[in-house]
BATOR-512054 format. One line per 10 residues: their letters; for each residue x, y, z of N, C-alpha, C, CB. Coordinates in steps of 0.2 Angstrom, whole numbers, plus 5000, padded with zeros to 4 digits. Glycine has a CB too. Example, Ala and Ser with C-alpha at 12.3 -4.5 7.8 and 13.67 -1.06 7.14 Angstrom:
// BATOR-512054
as	5066/4972/5039/5062/4978/5039/5066/4984/5039/5057/4978/5045; 5064/4989/5035/5068/4995/5036/5064/5000/5039/5070/4997/5029
This chain:
// BATOR-512054
xxxxxxxxxx	3986/5099/5099/3990/5101/5105/3995/5096/5106/3986/5102/5111; 3993/5090/5106/3998/5084/5107/4003/5084/5102/3994/5077/5107; 4001/5085/5095/4006/5085/5090/4011/5090/5091/4003/5086/5083; 4009/5096/5094/4014/5101/5095/4019/5099/5100/4010/5108/5097; 4017/5096/5105/4021/5094/5111/4026/5089/5108/4017/5090/5116; 4024/5085/5104/4029/5080/5101/4034/5084/5096/4025/5074/5096; 4032/5089/5093/4037/5093/5089/4042/5096/5093/4033/5098/5085; 4039/5099/5099/4044/5102/5103/4049/5097/5106/4040/5105/5109; 4047/5091/5108/4051/5086/5111/4056/5084/5105/4047/5080/5113; 4054/5083/5099/4059/5081/5094/4064/5087/5093/4055/5080/5088
xxxxxxxxxx	4062/5093/5093/4066/5099/5092/4072/5099/5097/4062/5105/5092; 4069/5097/5103/4074/5097/5109/4079/5092/5108/4070/5097/5116; 4077/5086/5106/4082/5080/5105/4087/5082/5100/4078/5074/5103; 4085/5085/5094/4089/5087/5089/4094/5092/5092/4086/5090/5083; 4092/5097/5096/4096/5102/5099/4101/5099/5103/4092/5107/5102; 4099/5094/5107/4103/5091/5112/4109/5087/5109/4099/5086/5117; 4107/5083/5103/4112/5080/5099/4117/5084/5096/4108/5076/5094; 4115/5090/5094/4119/5095/5091/4124/5098/5096/4115/5101/5087; 4121/5099/5102/4125/5102/5107/4130/5097/5109/4121/5104/5113; 4128/5091/5110/4133/5085/5112/4139/5085/5107/4129/5079/5113
xxxxxxxxxx	4137/5084/5100/4142/5084/5095/4147/5090/5095/4139/5083/5088; 4143/5096/5096/4148/5102/5097/4153/5102/5102/4143/5108/5097; 4150/5099/5108/4155/5098/5114/4160/5093/5113/4151/5096/5120; 4159/5088/5109/4164/5083/5108/4169/5086/5103/4161/5077/5104; 4166/5089/5098/4171/5093/5093/4176/5098/5097/4167/5096/5087; 4173/5101/5101/4176/5107/5105/4182/5103/5109/4171/5111/5109; 4179/5098/5113/4184/5094/5117/4190/5091/5113/4181/5089/5121; 4188/5088/5107/4193/5086/5103/4198/5091/5100/4190/5082/5097; 4195/5097/5099/4199/5102/5097/4204/5105/5102/4195/5108/5094; 4201/5105/5108/4206/5107/5114/4211/5102/5115/4201/5108/5120
xxxxxxxxxx	4209/5095/5115/4214/5090/5116/4219/5090/5111/4210/5083/5117; 4217/5090/5105/4223/5090/5100/4227/5096/5100/4219/5090/5093; 4225/5102/5101/4229/5108/5102/4233/5108/5109/4225/5114/5102; 4230/5105/5114/4234/5104/5120/4240/5100/5119/4229/5102/5126; 4239/5094/5116/4244/5090/5114/4249/5093/5110/4241/5083/5111; 4247/5097/5105/4252/5100/5101/4256/5105/5105/4249/5104/5095; 4253/5109/5110/4256/5114/5114/4261/5110/5119/4251/5118/5118; 4258/5104/5121/4262/5100/5126/4268/5098/5123/4258/5094/5129; 4268/5095/5117/4274/5092/5114/4279/5098/5112/4272/5088/5107; 4276/5103/5110/4280/5109/5108/4284/5111/5115/4276/5115/5106
xxxxxxxxxx	4280/5111/5120/4284/5113/5127/4289/5108/5128/4279/5114/5132; 4287/5102/5128/4292/5097/5129/4299/5097/5125/4289/5089/5128; 4297/5099/5118/4303/5099/5113/4307/5105/5115/4300/5100/5106; 4304/5111/5117/4308/5117/5119/4312/5116/5125/4303/5123/5120; 4309/5112/5130/4312/5111/5136/4318/5106/5135/4308/5108/5142; 4317/5101/5131/4323/5097/5129/4328/5100/5125/4320/5091/5124; 4327/5105/5121/4332/5109/5117/4335/5113/5122/4329/5113/5112; 4332/5116/5127/4335/5121/5132/4339/5117/5136/4329/5124/5136; 4337/5111/5138/4341/5106/5143/4348/5105/5139/4338/5100/5145; 4347/5103/5133/4353/5101/5129/4358/5107/5128/4351/5098/5122
xxxxxxxxxx	4355/5113/5127/4359/5119/5126/4363/5120/5132/4354/5125/5124; 4359/5120/5138/4363/5122/5144/4368/5116/5146/4358/5122/5150; 4366/5110/5145/4371/5105/5146/4377/5106/5141/4368/5098/5144; 4376/5108/5135/4382/5109/5130/4386/5115/5133/4379/5110/5123; 4383/5120/5135/4387/5126/5138/4391/5123/5144/4382/5131/5140; 4388/5119/5148/4392/5117/5154/4398/5113/5152/4387/5113/5159; 4397/5108/5147/4402/5104/5144/4408/5109/5141/4400/5099/5139; 4406/5114/5138/4410/5118/5135/4414/5122/5140/4407/5123/5130; 4411/5124/5145/4414/5127/5151/4419/5123/5154/4409/5130/5156; 4418/5116/5155/4422/5111/5158/4428/5111/5153/4419/5105/5159
xxxxxxxxxx	4427/5110/5147/4433/5110/5142/4437/5116/5142/4430/5108/5135; 4434/5122/5143/4438/5128/5144/4443/5128/5150/4433/5134/5144; 4440/5125/5155/4444/5125/5161/4450/5120/5160/4440/5122/5167; 4448/5115/5157/4454/5110/5155/4459/5113/5151/4451/5103/5152; 4457/5118/5146/4462/5120/5141/4465/5127/5144/4458/5122/5135; 4464/5129/5150/4467/5135/5152/4475/5133/5153/4465/5136/5159; 4478/5139/5151/4486/5138/5151/4489/5144/5155/4488/5139/5143; 4495/5143/5156/4499/5148/5160/4505/5150/5155/4502/5146/5167; 4505/5156/5153/4510/5159/5148/4515/5163/5153/4507/5163/5143; 4522/5161/5152/4527/5164/5156/4531/5168/5151/4531/5159/5160
xxxxxxxxxx	4532/5175/5151/4536/5178/5147/4543/5178/5149/4533/5186/5147; 4547/5181/5144/4554/5181/5146/4556/5185/5152/4558/5183/5140; 4552/5190/5153/4553/5194/5159/4551/5191/5166/4551/5201/5158; 4548/5185/5165/4545/5182/5171/4538/5183/5172/4549/5184/5177; 4534/5188/5169/4527/5189/5170/4523/5183/5167/4525/5196/5166; 4518/5182/5171/4514/5176/5169/4507/5178/5168/4514/5171/5175; 4503/5175/5163/4496/5176/5161/4493/5170/5161/4496/5180/5155; 4487/5169/5164/4483/5163/5165/4476/5164/5161/4482/5161/5172; 4475/5160/5156/4469/5160/5153/4468/5155/5147/4468/5167/5150; 4463/5156/5143/4462/5152/5137/4465/5154/5131/4454/5151/5136
xxxxxxxxxx	4469/5150/5128/4472/5152/5121/4467/5151/5116/4479/5148/5120; 4466/5157/5113/4461/5157/5107/4464/5157/5100/4457/5164/5107; 4470/5159/5100/4474/5158/5093/4481/5158/5094/4472/5165/5089; 4484/5154/5090/4492/5154/5090/4494/5153/5082/4494/5148/5094; 4496/5158/5079/4497/5158/5072/4505/5157/5071/4495/5164/5068; 4509/5156/5076/4516/5155/5075/4520/5161/5076/4517/5153/5068; 4516/5167/5075/4520/5174/5077/4518/5177/5083/4518/5178/5071; 4511/5176/5085/4509/5178/5092/4503/5174/5094/4506/5185/5091; 4502/5174/5101/4497/5170/5104/4492/5175/5107/4500/5166/5110; 4486/5173/5106/4480/5177/5108/4477/5173/5114/4474/5178/5103
xxxxxxxxxx	4478/5176/5120/4475/5173/5126/4470/5177/5130/4481/5171/5131; 4464/5174/5132/4459/5178/5135/4460/5177/5143/4452/5175/5133; 4461/5182/5146/4462/5182/5153/4456/5185/5157/4468/5185/5155; 4455/5183/5163/4450/5185/5167/4451/5192/5169/4449/5181/5173; 4457/5194/5171/4458/5201/5173/4459/5206/5168/4464/5201/5177; 4462/5204/5162/4464/5209/5157/4461/5208/5150/4472/5209/5156; 4456/5203/5150/4453/5202/5144/4458/5199/5139/4450/5208/5141; 4457/5200/5132/4461/5197/5127/4468/5201/5126/4457/5197/5120; 4473/5196/5126/4480/5199/5125/4483/5196/5120/4484/5198/5132; 4487/5199/5116/4491/5197/5110/4499/5197/5112/4490/5201/5104
xxxxxxxxxx	4502/5191/5113/4509/5191/5115/4513/5188/5109/4509/5187/5121; 4518/5192/5107/4523/5189/5102/4526/5183/5104/4528/5194/5100; 4527/5178/5100/4530/5172/5102/4537/5172/5104/4530/5167/5096; 4541/5177/5102/4548/5178/5104/4548/5181/5111/4552/5182/5099; 4543/5183/5114/4543/5186/5121/4540/5180/5126/4538/5192/5121; 4539/5174/5123/4536/5169/5127/4542/5164/5129/4530/5165/5124; 4543/5163/5136/4548/5158/5138/4545/5151/5138/4550/5160/5145; 4538/5151/5140/4535/5144/5141/4528/5145/5141/4538/5140/5147; 4524/5139/5139/4517/5139/5139/4515/5132/5143/4513/5139/5132; 4512/5132/5149/4511/5126/5153/4504/5126/5154/4515/5127/5159
xxxxxxxxxx	4502/5119/5156/4495/5118/5158/4493/5121/5164/4494/5110/5158; 4487/5123/5165/4485/5126/5171/4484/5121/5177/4478/5130/5170; 4488/5122/5182/4487/5118/5188/4485/5122/5194/4494/5115/5190; 4479/5120/5196/4476/5124/5202/4480/5124/5208/4469/5122/5204; 4484/5119/5209/4488/5119/5215/4494/5124/5215/4491/5112/5216; 4495/5127/5209/4500/5132/5209/4498/5139/5210/4504/5131/5202; 4491/5140/5212/4488/5146/5213/4486/5147/5220/4483/5147/5208; 4486/5153/5223/4483/5154/5230/4476/5154/5229/4486/5160/5233; 4472/5154/5235/4465/5155/5235/4462/5161/5232/4463/5154/5243; 4467/5166/5232/4465/5172/5229/4466/5172/5221/4468/5178/5232
xxxxxxxxxx	4469/5167/5219/4470/5166/5212/4477/5169/5210/4465/5170/5208; 4481/5171/5214/4488/5173/5213/4492/5167/5211/4490/5177/5218; 4496/5168/5206/4501/5162/5204/4506/5162/5209/4503/5164/5197; 4507/5155/5211/4513/5154/5216/4518/5150/5213/4510/5150/5222; 4516/5145/5209/4521/5141/5205/4524/5136/5209/4525/5145/5201; 4528/5131/5206/4532/5126/5209/4539/5129/5210/4532/5120/5206; 4543/5126/5214/4550/5128/5215/4554/5122/5212/4552/5130/5222; 4557/5123/5206/4561/5118/5203/4566/5115/5208/4564/5120/5197; 4569/5119/5212/4574/5118/5217/4572/5116/5224/4579/5123/5217; 4565/5114/5224/4562/5112/5230/4564/5106/5233/4555/5113/5230
xxxxxxxxxx	4568/5102/5229/4571/5095/5231/4577/5096/5236/4572/5091/5225; 4579/5102/5236/4585/5104/5240/4584/5109/5245/4591/5106/5236; 4587/5109/5251/4587/5114/5256/4594/5118/5255/4585/5111/5263; 4596/5120/5261/4603/5123/5261/4608/5118/5259/4604/5127/5268; 4608/5112/5262/4613/5107/5261/4609/5100/5259/4618/5106/5266; 4605/5098/5263/4601/5092/5263/4596/5092/5257/4598/5090/5270; 4594/5085/5256/4589/5084/5251/4583/5082/5254/4591/5079/5246; 4578/5080/5250/4571/5077/5253/4569/5071/5249/4566/5083/5254; 4563/5069/5250/4560/5064/5247/4557/5065/5240/4555/5060/5251; 4556/5072/5239/4553/5074/5232/4557/5072/5226/4551/5081/5232
xxxxxxxxxx	4554/5070/5221/4558/5068/5215/4559/5074/5210/4555/5062/5211; 4565/5073/5207/4566/5077/5201/4562/5074/5195/4573/5078/5199; 4559/5078/5190/4556/5075/5185/4562/5073/5180/4552/5080/5181; 4561/5068/5176/4566/5066/5171/4567/5071/5166/4563/5060/5167; 4574/5073/5165/4576/5078/5161/4577/5085/5165/4571/5080/5156; 4575/5085/5171/4577/5091/5175/4584/5091/5178/4571/5092/5181; 4588/5095/5176/4595/5095/5179/4596/5102/5181/4600/5093/5173; 4600/5103/5187/4602/5109/5189/4609/5109/5193/4597/5112/5194; 4612/5114/5194/4618/5115/5198/4617/5120/5203/4624/5117/5193; 4620/5118/5209/4619/5122/5215/4627/5124/5217/4616/5119/5221
xxxxxxxxxx	4628/5131/5217/4634/5134/5218/4634/5137/5225/4637/5139/5213; 4639/5135/5230/4639/5138/5236/4647/5140/5238/4636/5134/5242; 4648/5143/5243/4655/5145/5245/4660/5139/5245/4654/5148/5252; 4657/5133/5246/4662/5127/5246/4663/5124/5240/4659/5122/5251; 4659/5125/5235/4660/5122/5228/4653/5120/5225/4664/5115/5229; 4654/5117/5219/4648/5116/5215/4645/5109/5216/4650/5116/5207; 4638/5108/5215/4634/5102/5217/4630/5101/5211/4630/5103/5223; 4631/5096/5207/4627/5095/5201/4622/5089/5202/4631/5093/5195; 4616/5090/5199/4610/5085/5200/4607/5084/5194/4605/5087/5206; 4606/5078/5192/4603/5076/5185/4597/5071/5186/4608/5073/5181
xxxxxxxxxx	4591/5073/5184/4585/5069/5184/4586/5064/5178/4579/5073/5184; 4588/5058/5179/4590/5053/5174/4584/5049/5172/4596/5049/5175; 4579/5048/5177/4574/5044/5175/4568/5046/5180/4575/5036/5177; 4562/5043/5179/4556/5045/5183/4558/5043/5190/4550/5041/5181; 4557/5048/5195/4558/5047/5202/4566/5044/5204/4554/5041/5205; 4570/5046/5199/4577/5044/5201/4582/5049/5198/4579/5037/5198; 4587/5052/5203/4592/5056/5201/4599/5055/5203/4590/5063/5203; 4604/5057/5200/4611/5056/5202/4614/5063/5202/4614/5051/5197; 4620/5063/5205/4623/5069/5205/4631/5068/5207/4620/5074/5210; 4634/5074/5207/4641/5074/5209/4643/5081/5212/4646/5073/5203
xxxxxxxxxx	4646/5081/5218/4648/5087/5221/4655/5087/5223/4644/5088/5228; 4658/5093/5224/4665/5093/5225/4667/5100/5228/4670/5092/5219; 4673/5102/5230/4675/5108/5232/4678/5112/5226/4680/5108/5238; 4679/5118/5227/4682/5122/5222/4689/5120/5219/4682/5130/5224; 4692/5116/5223/4699/5113/5221/4698/5106/5219/4704/5113/5227; 4692/5103/5218/4691/5097/5216/4692/5091/5220/4695/5096/5210; 4693/5092/5227/4693/5087/5232/4690/5089/5238/4701/5086/5233; 4686/5084/5241/4685/5078/5239/4680/5077/5233/4682/5073/5245; 4679/5071/5230/4674/5070/5225/4668/5065/5228/4677/5067/5219; 4662/5068/5227/4657/5064/5230/4651/5063/5225/4654/5068/5236
xxxxxxxxxx	4649/5057/5224/4644/5055/5219/4638/5054/5223/4645/5049/5215; 4632/5055/5221/4626/5055/5224/4620/5051/5220/4623/5061/5227; 4616/5048/5223/4610/5045/5220/4604/5045/5225/4612/5037/5217; 4598/5046/5222/4592/5045/5226/4586/5043/5222/4591/5053/5229; 4582/5038/5225/4576/5036/5222/4570/5038/5226/4576/5028/5221; 4565/5041/5223/4559/5043/5227/4553/5039/5226/4557/5050/5224; 4550/5037/5232/4545/5032/5232/4538/5036/5234/4546/5026/5236; 4534/5038/5229/4528/5042/5231/4523/5037/5234/4525/5045/5224; 4522/5039/5240/4517/5035/5244/4510/5037/5243/4518/5036/5252; 4509/5044/5242/4503/5047/5239/4505/5054/5237/4497/5047/5245
xxxxxxxxxx	4500/5058/5235/4501/5064/5232/4506/5069/5236/4495/5068/5230; 4505/5069/5242/4509/5073/5247/4513/5069/5252/4504/5078/5250; 4515/5063/5250/4519/5060/5255/4524/5056/5250/4515/5055/5259; 4531/5057/5252/4536/5054/5248/4541/5051/5252/4539/5059/5243; 4544/5046/5250/4550/5043/5254/4556/5043/5249/4548/5036/5256; 4561/5046/5251/4567/5046/5247/4573/5041/5250/4570/5053/5247; 4576/5037/5246/4581/5033/5248/4587/5034/5244/4579/5025/5248; 4593/5035/5247/4599/5036/5243/4605/5035/5247/4598/5043/5240; 4610/5038/5244/4617/5038/5247/4622/5042/5244/4619/5030/5247; 4627/5043/5247/4633/5047/5245/4639/5043/5245/4634/5054/5249
xxxxxxxxxx	4643/5043/5240/4650/5039/5241/4655/5044/5239/4650/5033/5235; 4660/5045/5243/4665/5050/5242/4672/5047/5243/4665/5055/5248; 4677/5051/5239/4684/5049/5239/4688/5056/5240/4686/5046/5232; 4693/5055/5243/4697/5061/5244/4700/5065/5238/4703/5060/5249; 4701/5061/5233/4703/5064/5226/4710/5063/5225/4700/5071/5226; 4712/5063/5219/4719/5062/5217/4723/5068/5218/4720/5060/5210; 4720/5074/5219/4723/5080/5219/4725/5082/5227/4719/5086/5217; 4723/5078/5231/4724/5079/5238/4730/5075/5241/4718/5078/5243; 4736/5075/5237/4742/5071/5239/4745/5075/5245/4747/5071/5234; 4747/5071/5250/4751/5073/5256/4746/5075/5261/4755/5079/5254
xxxxxxxxxx	4740/5074/5260/4735/5076/5266/4732/5070/5269/4730/5081/5263; 4732/5064/5265/4729/5058/5267/4722/5058/5264/4728/5058/5275; 4720/5063/5261/4713/5063/5258/4713/5058/5252/4711/5070/5256; 4718/5058/5248/4718/5054/5242/4717/5046/5244/4725/5054/5239; 4718/5044/5250/4717/5037/5253/4711/5037/5257/4723/5035/5256; 4707/5042/5257/4701/5042/5262/4695/5040/5257/4701/5049/5265; 4690/5037/5260/4684/5035/5257/4679/5036/5262/4685/5028/5254; 4673/5037/5260/4667/5037/5264/4660/5036/5261/4667/5044/5267; 4655/5035/5265/4649/5034/5262/4643/5036/5267/4647/5027/5260; 4637/5038/5264/4632/5040/5269/4625/5038/5266/4632/5048/5269
xxxxxxxxxx	4623/5032/5268/4616/5030/5266/4611/5034/5270/4615/5022/5267; 4606/5036/5266/4601/5040/5270/4594/5039/5268/4603/5048/5269; 4589/5041/5272/4582/5040/5270/4579/5047/5272/4578/5035/5274; 4574/5049/5268/4571/5056/5269/4563/5055/5268/4573/5061/5264; 4560/5057/5274/4552/5056/5274/4549/5063/5273/4550/5052/5280; 4546/5064/5267/4544/5071/5266/4536/5072/5265/4547/5074/5259; 4533/5077/5269/4526/5078/5268/4525/5085/5264/4523/5079/5275; 4521/5085/5259/4520/5091/5255/4522/5090/5248/4524/5096/5258; 4523/5096/5245/4525/5096/5238/4530/5101/5237/4518/5098/5234; 4531/5103/5230/4536/5108/5229/4535/5115/5231/4537/5108/5221
xxxxxxxxxx	4529/5117/5233/4528/5123/5236/4529/5123/5244/4520/5125/5234; 4526/5118/5247/4527/5118/5254/4528/5111/5256/4521/5121/5258; 4534/5110/5260/4535/5103/5262/4539/5103/5269/4539/5100/5257; 4539/5097/5272/4543/5096/5278/4546/5090/5278/4538/5097/5284; 4552/5089/5280/4556/5083/5279/4559/5081/5286/4561/5083/5274; 4559/5074/5287/4563/5071/5292/4568/5067/5289/4558/5067/5297; 4575/5068/5290/4580/5065/5287/4584/5061/5292/4585/5070/5283; 4587/5055/5289/4591/5051/5294/4596/5048/5289/4587/5047/5298; 4602/5047/5292/4608/5043/5288/4613/5040/5293/4611/5047/5283; 4618/5037/5290/4623/5034/5294/4630/5035/5290/4622/5026/5296
xxxxxxxxxx	4634/5039/5293/4640/5041/5290/4646/5036/5292/4642/5048/5292; 4650/5034/5287/4655/5030/5288/4661/5033/5284/4654/5023/5286; 4667/5034/5287/4673/5037/5284/4679/5033/5286/4674/5045/5285; 4682/5030/5281/4689/5027/5282/4695/5031/5280/4689/5020/5278; 4699/5032/5284/4705/5036/5282/4711/5034/5286/4704/5044/5285; 4717/5035/5283/4724/5032/5285/4726/5036/5291/4729/5032/5280; 4729/5032/5296/4732/5036/5302/4739/5038/5300/4732/5031/5308; 4741/5043/5304/4747/5046/5302/4753/5041/5303/4749/5053/5306; 4753/5037/5308/4758/5032/5309/4757/5026/5305/4758/5030/5317; 4752/5022/5306/4750/5016/5302/4743/5014/5303/4755/5011/5304
xxxxxxxxxx	4741/5010/5299/4734/5007/5299/4729/5012/5297/4733/5006/5307; 4723/5011/5298/4717/5015/5296/4712/5015/5301/4713/5012/5289; 4708/5021/5301/4703/5022/5306/4696/5023/5302/4704/5028/5310; 4691/5020/5305/4684/5021/5303/4680/5025/5307/4681/5014/5301; 4678/5030/5305/4673/5035/5309/4666/5033/5307/4675/5042/5307; 4662/5032/5312/4655/5030/5311/4651/5035/5316/4654/5023/5313; 4646/5038/5312/4641/5042/5316/4634/5042/5313/4644/5049/5317; 4629/5041/5317/4622/5043/5314/4621/5050/5313/4617/5039/5318; 4617/5052/5308/4615/5059/5307/4608/5059/5306/4619/5062/5301; 4605/5065/5309/4598/5066/5309/4597/5073/5307/4594/5064/5316
xxxxxxxxxx	4591/5075/5305/4590/5082/5303/4582/5083/5301/4594/5084/5297; 4580/5089/5302/4574/5092/5301/4574/5097/5296/4570/5094/5307; 4570/5098/5291/4571/5103/5286/4564/5105/5283/4576/5101/5280; 4563/5110/5280/4557/5112/5277/4557/5118/5272/4552/5114/5282; 4552/5119/5268/4552/5124/5263/4544/5127/5263/4554/5122/5256; 4543/5133/5263/4537/5136/5262/4537/5142/5258/4534/5139/5269; 4532/5142/5253/4532/5147/5248/4528/5153/5251/4527/5144/5242; 4532/5159/5251/4529/5165/5253/4525/5169/5248/4535/5169/5256; 4528/5169/5242/4525/5172/5236/4527/5169/5230/4527/5180/5236; 4526/5171/5224/4527/5168/5218/4535/5167/5217/4524/5172/5212
xxxxxxxxxx	4539/5171/5220/4546/5171/5219/4550/5170/5225/4548/5177/5215; 4547/5170/5231/4551/5169/5237/4549/5164/5241/4550/5176/5241; 4553/5160/5244/4552/5154/5248/4556/5155/5255/4553/5147/5245; 4553/5153/5260/4557/5152/5266/4560/5145/5267/4552/5153/5273; 4566/5144/5268/4569/5138/5268/4573/5137/5275/4575/5137/5263; 4572/5131/5278/4575/5129/5284/4578/5123/5284/4570/5129/5290; 4584/5122/5286/4588/5116/5286/4592/5115/5293/4594/5116/5280; 4592/5109/5295/4596/5107/5301/4598/5100/5301/4591/5109/5307; 4603/5099/5304/4606/5092/5304/4611/5092/5310/4610/5090/5298; 4613/5086/5312/4618/5085/5318/4624/5084/5314/4616/5078/5322
xxxxxxxxxx	4630/5086/5318/4636/5086/5315/4640/5080/5318/4641/5092/5317; 4643/5076/5313/4646/5070/5316/4653/5071/5319/4648/5065/5310; 4653/5072/5326/4659/5074/5330/4660/5069/5335/4659/5081/5332; 4666/5069/5338/4667/5064/5344/4665/5068/5350/4674/5063/5344; 4663/5074/5350/4661/5078/5356/4653/5076/5357/4662/5085/5355; 4650/5080/5362/4643/5079/5363/4639/5082/5357/4641/5084/5369; 4633/5081/5358/4628/5083/5352/4629/5090/5349/4621/5082/5354; 4630/5090/5343/4631/5097/5340/4626/5097/5334/4638/5097/5337; 4622/5102/5334/4616/5103/5329/4618/5110/5326/4609/5103/5333; 4617/5109/5319/4617/5115/5315/4610/5117/5312/4622/5114/5309
xxxxxxxxxx	4608/5123/5313/4601/5125/5311/4603/5131/5306/4597/5128/5317; 4599/5131/5300/4600/5136/5295/4594/5139/5292/4605/5133/5289; 4591/5144/5295/4585/5147/5292/4587/5152/5287/4581/5151/5298; 4583/5153/5282/4585/5158/5276/4579/5159/5271/4591/5155/5273; 4581/5162/5266/4576/5164/5261/4579/5162/5254/4574/5171/5261; 4575/5160/5249/4577/5158/5242/4572/5163/5237/4576/5151/5241; 4576/5166/5233/4572/5170/5228/4573/5167/5221/4576/5177/5228; 4568/5165/5218/4568/5161/5212/4565/5166/5206/4563/5155/5212; 4568/5165/5200/4566/5168/5194/4566/5164/5188/4571/5174/5193; 4562/5165/5183/4561/5161/5177/4562/5166/5171/4555/5157/5177
xxxxxxxxxx	4567/5165/5167/4568/5170/5162/4569/5165/5155/4574/5174/5163; 4570/5169/5150/4571/5165/5144/4577/5160/5144/4572/5170/5138; 4582/5162/5148/4588/5158/5149/4587/5152/5153/4594/5162/5152; 4582/5152/5157/4580/5146/5161/4578/5149/5168/4586/5141/5161; 4577/5144/5172/4576/5145/5179/4582/5146/5184/4571/5139/5182; 4582/5150/5188/4587/5152/5193/4585/5154/5199/4592/5157/5190; 4589/5153/5204/4587/5155/5211/4593/5157/5215/4583/5149/5215; 4592/5161/5220/4598/5164/5224/4595/5163/5231/4600/5171/5223; 4599/5160/5236/4597/5159/5242/4602/5161/5247/4594/5152/5244; 4600/5162/5253/4605/5163/5259/4602/5160/5265/4607/5171/5259
xxxxxxxxxx	4607/5158/5269/4604/5155/5276/4609/5158/5281/4604/5147/5276; 4606/5159/5287/4610/5161/5293/4612/5154/5296/4606/5165/5298; 4617/5154/5300/4619/5148/5303/4620/5148/5310/4626/5145/5300; 4616/5144/5314/4616/5144/5321/4619/5137/5323/4609/5146/5324; 4624/5137/5328/4627/5130/5330/4625/5129/5337/4634/5130/5329; 4622/5124/5339/4621/5122/5346/4626/5117/5348/4614/5119/5347; 4630/5118/5353/4635/5114/5356/4636/5115/5363/4642/5115/5352; 4637/5110/5367/4639/5111/5374/4633/5115/5378/4645/5114/5375; 4627/5114/5375/4622/5118/5378/4621/5125/5377/4622/5117/5386; 4625/5127/5372/4625/5135/5370/4624/5135/5363/4632/5138/5372
xxxxxxxxxx	4620/5141/5361/4619/5143/5354/4624/5148/5352/4612/5145/5353; 4627/5146/5346/4633/5151/5344/4631/5153/5337/4640/5147/5344; 4630/5159/5335/4629/5161/5328/4635/5161/5324/4625/5168/5328; 4635/5158/5318/4641/5159/5314/4640/5165/5310/4641/5153/5309; 4646/5169/5310/4646/5176/5307/4645/5177/5300/4652/5179/5309; 4646/5171/5296/4646/5172/5289/4640/5168/5286/4652/5169/5285; 4635/5171/5283/4630/5168/5280/4632/5163/5274/4624/5173/5277; 4628/5158/5273/4629/5153/5268/4625/5155/5262/4627/5146/5270; 4628/5156/5256/4625/5158/5250/4624/5152/5245/4628/5164/5247; 4619/5152/5241/4618/5147/5236/4615/5150/5230/4613/5141/5238
xxxxx	4618/5148/5224/4615/5150/5218/4613/5143/5214/4621/5154/5213; 4607/5143/5212/4604/5137/5208/4603/5139/5201/4597/5135/5212; 4605/5135/5196/4605/5137/5189/4602/5130/5186/4612/5139/5186; 4597/5131/5182/4594/5125/5178/4598/5124/5172/4587/5126/5176; 4600/5118/5171/4604/5116/5165/4600/5113/5160/4610/5111/5167
């Protein structure tokens, strides 16, 4: 009986050792497989993270590569250029999908600038001629290589962007007298704040014999403080006019007057802008103010950028507002 008990105890010990070893093997199996699964999961998550990060980077690069294509008829398409084989351009747009545009129908391809679009995504664009109002200028600079002529009822006015933030020009009447040269330097204070400093120098011209203009000279140093950009801006202008002219009997007279003005431009749509110009007239009488509200219509074709504008004229003098019956027209042509 006692031997039997010892046999049972020995059997139980063997069974316990076997069970213990089996548990260890099972735990090792689970641990090893768990680690494999764990590492696989980490590897999958790392690959997924890399994949999503790569997609995000590609999306950023796509945004940076967005272009604005302007056709000869003025129609614009915004999207990513997928192909350009020299004969046609394939562009992927959000609204119309993939488009194939022949190169000879394209006037320009420009980088996408979010500031040229409305909140609804409609293209507004810049106004090349936004450095000018009806008559006065502002602190915004012309880009180097940008040149244009403004034609109005009085004569032509040429402006040349000869360097960064610096332009020169010449204006005259349709008979070539007087002759006035202009120069303006723009100082960017920040993105939407510019200071323009410049001047006008004029001469009556050699063709004005017998009128005294051929012996007349003048100058107008000015400053323009402008808030905004080529889409929307507001300017405070000031200058000092000096004109020296001969008297009918003998001697010379020097006419001196300060000049002040307020002006602004606001983009209404992609091709239409509201333009307002105003300035004081240099007279010997009481204060005279000229206000000129109007509209400007801009177009961009294969021949270049052009604009047509008109302004109504209201004169304030002697405490009375007097409308001028003839509108002032301007034609802007990019050279």
